C-alpha positions in Angstrom: 72.9 -67.2 -64.0 75.6 -65.6 -62.1 76.5 -66.4 -58.2 75.5 -62.7 -57.7 72.4 -63.2 -59.5 71.5 -66.0 -57.2 72.0 -64.1 -54.4 69.3 -61.5 -56.4 66.8 -64.0 -56.6 67.5 -65.9 -53.4 67.2 -62.3 -51.8 63.7 -61.3 -53.5 62.6 -64.6 -52.5 63.4 -64.2 -48.7 61.4 -60.7 -48.8 58.2 -62.0 -50.9 58.1 -65.1 -48.2 58.7 -62.7 -44.8 55.9 -59.8 -46.6 53.4 -62.7 -46.7 53.9 -64.2 -43.6 53.7 -61.4 -41.5 50.4 -60.0 -43.4 48.8 -63.4 -42.4 49.8 -62.6 -39.0 48.5 -59.7 -39.1 45.3 -60.6 -40.9 44.6 -63.2 -38.1 45.2 -60.6 -35.1 43.3 -57.3 -36.5 40.2 -56.9 -35.0 38.8 -54.1 -37.9 37.7 -56.7 -40.6 38.0 -53.8 -43.3 41.9 -53.5 -42.8 42.1 -57.7 -41.8 40.6 -57.9 -45.1 43.0 -55.8 -47.4 46.1 -57.4 -45.5 44.8 -60.6 -46.6 44.3 -59.4 -50.2 48.1 -58.1 -49.3 49.1 -61.4 -48.2 47.7 -62.9 -52.0 49.6 -60.6 -53.8 52.9 -61.3 -52.0 51.8 -65.2 -52.5 51.2 -64.9 -56.3 54.5 -62.3 -56.5 56.5 -65.5 -54.8 54.9 -67.9 -57.2 56.3 -65.8 -59.8 59.6 -65.9 -58.2 60.0 -69.9 -58.4 58.3 -70.2 -61.5 60.9 -68.6 -63.4 63.7 -70.6 -61.7 
């Protein structure tokens, strides 16, 4: 893998980590139960994507 490709992978990992933690924070702070549940589902999806990226390495 070239250094440029590694930078792309590193960037994708950073984005998924950011989205996962952002969703986690938001879901605990939201007062609307339905919206909090949806954001928790998004957190799970981003966690799955992060794990998929890590498994590719």
